[in-house]
C-alpha positions as CSV (number, residue, x, y, z in Angstrom):
1,M,12.5,35.7,6.2
2,K,15.1,34.1,8.4
3,R,12.7,31.8,10.0
4,A,11.2,30.7,6.7
5,V,14.8,29.9,5.5
6,G,15.5,28.1,8.7
7,L,12.3,26.1,8.4
8,F,13.1,25.2,4.7
9,L,16.5,24.1,5.7
10,L,15.1,22.0,8.4
11,I,12.7,20.3,6.1
12,L,15.4,19.8,3.5
13,V,17.7,18.0,6.0
14,F,14.7,15.8,7.0
15,V,13.9,14.7,3.5
16,I,17.6,14.1,2.6
17,N,17.8,11.9,5.8
18,A,14.6,10.2,5.0
19,N,16.0,9.3,1.5
20,A,19.1,8.2,2.8
21,Q,17.6,5.8,5.3
22,G,14.7,4.8,2.8
23,F,17.0,2.8,0.7
24,R,18.3,0.7,3.4
25,Q,14.7,-0.2,4.5
26,Q,13.6,-0.9,1.3
27,S,12.8,-4.3,0.3
28,R,14.4,-6.2,-2.7
29,Q,11.1,-7.1,-4.1
30,L,7.4,-6.1,-4.3
31,V,4.9,-9.0,-5.1
32,D,6.7,-10.5,-8.2
33,F,9.0,-7.6,-9.2
34,P,12.5,-6.7,-8.1
35,T,13.3,-3.3,-6.7
36,A,16.7,-1.7,-7.0
37,G,17.5,-3.1,-3.5
38,T,20.3,-5.5,-2.8
39,L,21.5,-7.6,0.3
40,E,24.2,-6.1,2.3
41,R,27.6,-7.7,2.1
42,G,27.8,-10.7,4.6
43,S,24.0,-11.1,4.7
44,F,21.7,-13.6,3.5
45,A,17.8,-13.9,3.0
46,I,15.5,-16.8,3.0
47,D,11.9,-16.9,1.9
48,L,9.1,-19.3,1.2
49,R,6.2,-18.5,-1.0
50,M,3.0,-20.5,-1.1
51,Y,0.7,-20.3,-4.1
52,N,-2.4,-22.0,-5.5
53,N,-2.6,-25.7,-6.4
54,G,-0.5,-26.6,-3.2
55,G,2.5,-24.7,-4.8
56,L,5.6,-23.9,-2.9
57,I,8.8,-21.8,-4.0
58,G,11.7,-21.5,-1.7
59,G,14.8,-19.2,-2.2
60,V,17.9,-18.0,-0.7
61,G,19.9,-14.9,-1.7
62,V,23.3,-13.9,-0.4
63,G,25.0,-10.4,-0.5
64,L,28.6,-10.9,-1.9
65,S,29.5,-7.2,-1.8
66,P,27.7,-3.9,-1.0
67,R,26.4,-3.8,-4.5
68,F,26.0,-7.3,-5.7
69,M,23.9,-10.3,-4.6
70,F,23.2,-13.8,-5.8
71,G,20.3,-16.2,-5.2
72,L,18.8,-19.6,-6.0
73,S,15.3,-20.9,-5.8
74,F,13.2,-23.9,-6.4
75,G,9.7,-25.3,-6.1
76,G,6.7,-26.9,-7.7
77,E,2.8,-27.5,-7.5
78,N,1.1,-30.1,-5.4
79,I,3.8,-30.0,-2.7
80,I,1.0,-29.6,-0.2
81,G,-1.9,-32.0,-0.9
82,E,-2.3,-35.4,-2.3
83,G,-0.8,-37.1,-5.2
84,G,2.4,-36.7,-7.1
85,V,4.4,-33.4,-7.0
86,N,4.8,-31.3,-10.2
87,W,8.4,-30.0,-9.7
88,N,9.5,-26.8,-11.9
89,Q,11.7,-28.0,-14.7
90,T,14.7,-26.0,-13.5
91,P,15.8,-24.0,-10.4
92,G,15.5,-20.3,-10.5
93,I,18.7,-18.3,-10.8
94,Q,18.8,-14.5,-9.6
95,A,21.8,-12.1,-9.7
96,R,21.7,-8.2,-9.5
97,F,24.2,-5.4,-9.4
98,R,23.3,-1.9,-8.2
99,V,25.0,0.5,-10.6
100,I,23.9,3.7,-9.0
101,D,23.2,4.3,-5.2
102,E,20.3,6.4,-4.3
103,S,20.8,10.0,-3.4
104,F,18.7,13.2,-3.0
105,G,18.6,13.9,-6.6
106,M,19.2,10.5,-8.3
107,P,17.2,7.3,-7.9
108,A,19.0,3.9,-7.3
109,V,19.5,1.9,-10.5
110,T,20.1,-1.8,-10.5
111,I,20.5,-4.4,-13.4
112,G,20.3,-8.0,-13.1
113,F,18.8,-11.5,-14.0
114,S,16.2,-13.7,-12.8
115,S,14.9,-17.0,-14.4
116,Q,12.4,-17.5,-11.5
117,G,8.8,-17.0,-12.8
118,Y,5.6,-17.5,-10.6
119,G,2.5,-19.5,-10.6
120,P,2.2,-22.9,-12.2
121,Y,4.8,-24.2,-14.6
122,R,3.1,-25.0,-18.1
123,D,4.6,-25.9,-21.5
124,N,8.3,-24.8,-20.6
125,R,7.2,-21.6,-19.1
126,Y,5.5,-20.1,-15.8
127,V,2.0,-18.5,-16.0
128,N,3.8,-15.3,-14.9
129,K,7.0,-15.2,-16.9
130,S,10.4,-14.6,-15.1
131,R,12.0,-11.2,-15.5
132,G,15.1,-12.6,-17.4
133,F,17.3,-9.7,-17.9
134,F,16.1,-6.5,-16.3
135,G,16.9,-3.1,-15.2
136,V,15.1,-1.1,-12.4
137,V,15.2,2.2,-10.8
138,S,13.9,3.0,-7.1
139,K,13.4,6.4,-5.3
140,N,12.1,6.8,-1.9
141,Y,10.4,9.7,-0.4
142,A,9.4,10.8,3.2
143,F,5.7,10.0,3.0
144,F,4.3,8.3,6.0
145,Y,7.3,6.3,7.1
146,N,8.5,5.6,3.4
147,L,7.2,5.9,-0.1
148,G,9.0,3.9,-2.7
149,L,8.4,4.3,-6.3
150,H,9.9,1.6,-8.8
151,G,10.1,1.1,-12.6
152,G,11.7,-1.3,-14.8
153,V,12.1,-3.0,-18.1
154,N,12.9,-6.7,-18.8
155,Y,13.4,-9.2,-21.5
156,S,12.3,-12.6,-20.6
157,L,14.0,-15.8,-21.9
158,E,10.6,-17.5,-21.7
159,T,9.9,-16.2,-25.1
160,D,7.5,-18.6,-26.7
161,D,6.0,-16.6,-29.6
162,E,6.3,-13.3,-27.7
163,K,9.7,-11.8,-27.9
164,D,8.9,-8.1,-26.9
165,I,10.7,-6.0,-24.3
166,N,8.4,-5.6,-21.3
167,F,7.8,-2.9,-18.8
168,F,6.7,-2.9,-15.2
169,L,6.1,-0.4,-12.3
170,G,5.2,-0.3,-8.6
171,A,5.0,1.4,-5.4
172,D,5.3,0.5,-1.8
173,L,4.2,2.5,1.2
174,S,5.3,1.8,4.8
175,L,2.9,3.1,7.2
176,N,5.2,2.5,10.2
177,R,8.1,0.3,11.0
178,E,5.9,-2.8,10.9
179,V,3.3,-2.5,8.1
180,R,4.0,-2.1,4.4
181,I,1.4,-2.0,1.4
182,I,2.5,-2.9,-2.0
183,L,1.0,-2.4,-5.6
184,E,2.5,-3.3,-8.9
185,Y,1.6,-3.5,-12.5
186,D,3.2,-5.5,-15.2
187,L,2.3,-4.4,-18.8
188,A,2.8,-7.9,-20.0
189,I,3.3,-6.8,-23.7
190,N,5.5,-9.9,-23.9
191,D,2.8,-12.2,-23.1
192,N,0.0,-11.8,-25.6
193,S,-0.5,-15.8,-25.8
194,T,-3.3,-17.3,-27.9
195,D,-3.1,-20.3,-25.4
196,A,-6.0,-20.2,-23.0
197,Q,-4.0,-21.0,-19.9
198,F,-2.0,-18.0,-20.2
199,G,-2.7,-14.1,-20.3
200,S,-3.9,-12.2,-23.1
201,G,-1.7,-9.2,-22.8
202,S,-3.8,-6.9,-20.9
203,G,-1.4,-6.8,-17.9
204,Y,-1.3,-8.1,-14.4
205,L,-2.2,-6.1,-11.3
206,N,-0.9,-7.4,-8.1
207,A,-1.2,-6.0,-4.4
208,G,0.2,-7.0,-1.2
209,A,0.4,-6.3,2.4
210,Q,3.5,-7.2,4.5
211,W,4.0,-7.2,8.4
212,S,7.5,-7.1,9.8
213,F,7.2,-8.1,13.4
214,S,10.9,-8.0,13.8
215,D,14.0,-6.8,12.1
216,R,14.7,-10.2,10.9
217,L,11.2,-11.8,10.0
218,F,8.2,-10.6,7.9
219,L,5.1,-12.2,6.7
220,Q,3.3,-11.1,3.5
221,L,0.0,-11.8,1.9
222,N,-0.5,-11.2,-1.9
223,L,-3.4,-10.8,-4.2
224,K,-2.3,-11.8,-7.7
225,N,-4.0,-10.8,-11.0
226,V,-6.6,-8.5,-9.5
227,L,-7.8,-7.5,-13.3
228,E,-8.2,-11.3,-14.0
229,N,-6.2,-11.2,-17.1
230,G,-6.7,-14.2,-19.3
231,P,-8.5,-17.5,-17.8
232,G,-7.1,-17.0,-14.2
233,Q,-9.0,-15.6,-11.3
234,V,-7.6,-13.4,-8.4
235,S,-5.4,-15.8,-6.4
236,R,-4.1,-15.5,-2.8
237,E,-0.5,-16.1,-2.0
238,F,1.5,-16.2,1.2
239,K,5.0,-15.5,1.7
240,I,7.5,-15.8,4.7
241,G,10.8,-14.0,4.6
242,Y,14.0,-14.1,7.0
243,F,17.0,-12.0,7.0
244,E,20.3,-12.6,8.9
245,Y,24.1,-11.9,8.9
246,F,26.8,-14.4,8.6
């Protein structure tokens, strides 16, 4: 009995420690969706995302406090290629505040705003709408190196004729300190457009694989719209991210 109790306490300490460390290692974004992660105070992150039609989006985020971060992004289509560049109409703005830190019994909870959508910009909206106002919860578990589960709700300002509140969920699994795999699903109940160039309300399934070959730099390959919602086919995107302290 004493050995069993001792083994249980040892496992409990390991799990608590894994949960405490897991949030610090957790990314701030899956493929398109935010997690409850925020940048540490006095740090910044730069990322460059390449998508179809020669598109590029560059962004920078800054940790202003242990709980609050702010960011800007901008991009457009045909930046790589020939002919004129189709710039996005406005820069993207992101801000998030972590309301509750993750603990053994509680997930992390973050609220925020993001006007940065993804994919081509058409008719005053992105093909994949921006989150707008959102709330997200994240919880990490000691499975392999780390398993993160995430779920959120959002209200996009790119409403057109769809003004519903939307939901999204995802997971990321770190196989070791370098390799991380990602899966996310957007219910897209706020995107049941009759326009043939947008989704039809059946949801978006995205997947990704990330390689962190240093503590500061990572590469990520994404597969977007795996279920081929709407007219779009599966698209491949590439992302580079860099993290540093001031």
